[in-house]
N, C-alpha and C positions, 0 to 999 in steps of 0.2 A: 793464633800467636801465643796466647797464654799456655795452650796445651803444648806447644813446641818447647816452651821453657820447662814445663813439667816433665816432658819426656826426656829432655836432656839431662835432668837431674837423675832420672832412673837409668841412664846409660851405665852399664857395668863398668865402663872405663872410668867412672867418677871415683874410683878406689874406695876409700873408707870415709870420704867426706859425707856429711849428712845429706840426705836426698830431700828433694822438694816434697812438701806435704808430710813432713816427718816431725812428729812431736819428739823432741830430743829426749832420750833417755840414756844419754851417754855418760853420766856420772857413774863412777865406780868407787866404791869404798876401798881404800888402801889398807891392806892387812898390816897391822903393826909388826915390826920385827921382834920376835920373841928373844928375850934376854936369857931364857933358861937353856941349859946345855941340851943338845939333841940326844935322844935316846940311841943306844946302839942299834946297828942296822938289823940285827936278828931279834930284837925284843918286840913285844906286842904293841908297844907304843910308837914304834918307828912309823913315820909317815913319809910318803914321797914328797920330794921338793915341789912346791906349788909352781904351776906354770907361769911364765913371765906375764906381768899385767898387760892387758890389752891397751894399746895406745888409744888415747881419747883426745878429742878436740876440747874437752871440758876438764877443769881441775877437779880433784877428788873432793867430795863433800865432807863436812865434819861428821864425826861418829855420832850415831844415834842409838837410842834404846832398843829393847826387844820388840816383839810383835805386839802391836796395839790391839785394843779390843774392837770388835766390829761396831760397838755402840758409838764409836767416834764418827761413824758415817751419818748419824742423825743430824748433827750440826751442819755439815756440808750439804746435806739434802735440803734442809730448811733454808739455808743460804741461797742455793741454787733456785729454789722455787720463789723466794722473796726477791732475789735480784732480777730474775726474769720478768716478774710482774712489774717491778719498779722500772726496769728499762723500757718496757713497752708503754707503760703509763707516761713516763717522761718524754718518750718519743711522740706520743700522741699530743701532749701539750706543746712540745717543741714545734710540731707541724702546725698547730693552731696559731701559735705566736708568729711563726715565719710567714704563714699566709696573711695574717693581719698586718704584719709589717710591710709586706709587698704591696698590699692594697693602699696603705697609708702613703707609702713612698710614691706610688703611681700618681695619686691625687696631689701630693705635694709638688711633684715635678710639673704636673700640668698646670698648677697655679703659679709656678715660679716665673719670675720676670725673664723675658727672653734675652735681656742683657747679660744676666748671670750665666746663661747657657753658652754664649759666644765669648765670654770673658776668658782670655788665655790662662791656663793653669800653670803654675810654676812647679815644674818637676825635672829632676835630673835625668840623665840618660840611663843610669842604672835602674831607677824606679820605673822608667818607661818600659825598659826591657822586661822587668819583673811583671808589670801589669799586662804587657802584651803576652808573655808566657802563660800567665794565670788565666786570661781571658780566652786563650786558645785551648785550654783544657776542657774536657767533657765534665759534666756534673759529677759523674762517678769518680773521675780522677781527682777532682777538687775534694771530694768527700773523703777519699782514703789518704789524702796528703797528711792530715793530722795523725792518723794512725801510724803511718810510716815514720813521721817525725818522733812520735812516742817511742817506737821501737828503736830508732837510732839513738835517742837519748838514753834509754835503758841499757843498750848495748855499750855506750860509752861508760856508764856507771860500772859495768863489769870489769873495766880496765883499771879501776881504782883500787889498789890493794886494801885500803882502809874500808871499803864498802863491801868486801867479799862476804863477811859474815852476814850482813843484813841482806845481801842479795840471795844467799843460799836459803835464808829463813823465809823471806817474803816473796821472792821472784822465782822459786822452784816449787813445784807441787809434789807433795809426798804425804800420804795419810799418817806416816809415823813422825812427822814433824810436829813441833809445838804450835806452829801457826797452820790452821787448816783452811780458813775461809778466804782471807785476803789473797793467798797465793793462787786460788782458783781463777781470779781475774788477773792479777799482776803477772803471772807466769805466761799469760797469753801474749804479752808484750815483751817478753824476755828472750834474748838470744845471746849465747856466749860466742858462737862461731860466726864470723863475718860471712862465710859462704851460706850458712844456714839462714841468716837473716836476709841476705840479698836474694836468695832464691825464693823464699816465701813472700817477700815484699814485691818481687817482680811479678809473681803469679797474682797476688792481690791487685796490683796495679793493672794488669792485663785483663782481669775479669771484672774490674770495678765498673766499667761502663755498662756491661751487660746486667750485672746484678742490680745497679742502682736504677737503671731504666725499668727493671722488673719490679722492684720493691719501693723505690723512692729513697731519698737520702735518709729521712728520719727512721723509717722502718728498717732500712739496712743497718744503721748503727745499732739499733735495738737487737736485731738478729745476730750481728757479729759479736757483740758483747755477751749476749746470752749463750751463743754457741761456744765461746771460750769457757765459760763457767760450767755448762752442761757437759762438754767433752772431758773437762778435768774431773768432774764428778764421776763420770763412767770409768775414767782411768783409776780413780780411787777404789771403786768397787772391784775392778779387775785385780788390783794389787792386794786388796784385802782377801780376795778369793784364792789367789795363787801364793800369797805369802812372799812375794817378790817386791820389796819396798826400795825403790830407786827413784831419786828425784827426776822430774820431767820439766821441760820448759819448751816454749816455742808457740808460735801462732798456728801450727798445722791443724789443730782441731777446729778452729774457727774458719780457716781457709778451706778445710774440707767441707764445711757447711756451705760455703759460698760456691764451691765447685758443684756439690751435689744438687744445690738448688738450681743452678743454671743448666746442668745436664738433665735434671728431671723435667724442667719446664721446656727445654728445647733438645729433646733426645736425638732428633735427626740432624743437628748441626754437625757439619764436617770438621774434623780435627786432623792434625798431621803431626808427625814427629819431626823435630827440627832438622835432624840430619837426613831424613828420608821423606822429603815433602811429597814425593810421588805416591806414597802410601797413605791413604786417608781412611778414616773410620768414624763412626758416629759417636757423639758425646754419650749416648745411652750405653754403648758397648764399653767405652772407656770407664764410665762409672762402675759398671759391673766388674771390670778387671781390677779396679782399685779396691772394691769391697772384697773381692775374692782374695786378693793378696793379703789385706789386713786381717781377714778372717783366718786365713792359713797361718799368718804370723802369731795371732793370738792363740790359736789352738795348739800350735807347735812350740809355743813358748819362746819365740824369738824375742830377745831382750834389747836389741840395739835401738829399735823404734818403739814408741808407745802406740801400739796397734789399737788398744782399747779406746784411746782418745780419738784416733782416726775414725774408727767405726762409729763412736758416739757423735762426732761432728757430722759425719756423712748421713747417718740415719736421722739426725735432727733436721738437717737441710731438706732431705726427701720429705719428711713429715710435714715440715712447715709449709712448703710450697704446695703440697697436696691438701692438707687439712688445716694447718695451723693459721694460715692467713685468714681463712674463713672464721675460725673459732676465736681468734685473738684480735687481729687488726681490724676487721670489719665490725666488731662489737665495741669499739672504743667510743662510740657516740655518747653514752651516758657520762663517761668521764670528761670528755670535752665539753659537753653541755654544762656539767657542774662547774668546771673551770671557768667557762664563759660567764655563768651567772655570778660566780664569786668575783671575777674581774669587774663586771659591770656594777656590782654592789659596792665594791671598794672605790671605784671611780666616782660613783654618785656620792658617797660619803665625803670624798675628798673635795667636792665642789666642782669636779671637772664635768665634762660632757660625757654622758654614757653612750655606748655604741650599740 
């Protein structure tokens, strides 16, 4: 079902709207109108009239300086490494606390008086409907609900004219911008086009059950956030190498990690195009096609999509489910043990009962 949504976005009839799995690179600098008189047609300084600007779903960004130094990549590299380590460390502690809370809740419910269980709860019809809807969701769908809410909130901020400069500075990624590190994360939740956001969030929602059942809630959040930062850093490197500095935004790099992880772990899963359900293909072949397309786009200099961010996200997803899970997540025991000892020590000093 998720692949059908992806394939629909790739339909050539989608015109120039952003496609699914696309790290938006649709901002274009608007050339200022020259106030100088034009040179005669026969002079050496005569220039042909520039082509009409390409229509974009995004507004033009503010003017920025010249080509930055490659040394500006050092700080984003350190941020990517530090943030990834922090994300996985926090996820390990989160998993420990969640498990401890579940165990305590189980024993508290077992000791609760039976009258409290049968006591009618005062709830309105709307609250009952919301609780019923929430309880019917899978664990993966409940996990990505917060991510989708954050994307919708930031999308609404783009609609406020007074926030436009702040949004360009901190919610679009560009190595020539004055803000380098925070946009690596914030741009992952940023969409200017409604279709762009809706398509990406639908794919994330569709693949959420598979990837969360594969990684677990806490590990998935760490992988998703780290993928956004790492894919943006790969985009920085590509822009520095090519000299094409254009702001990018969107969750496509992180979503590519999710797709690559699922397709790598389940390469024989059958997928289909939304309009052609009779034609099926494997997830492994679909992943190869995506990587081939983005590789060609990066090599040929296609500028409408941020192909470097796509490739960075896809390669990170493939690497993580193949090697990273063993190297990172399964070695979290020392951190969790140290956290448990610290919690036990603090509980004992407070006069409470140690666990």
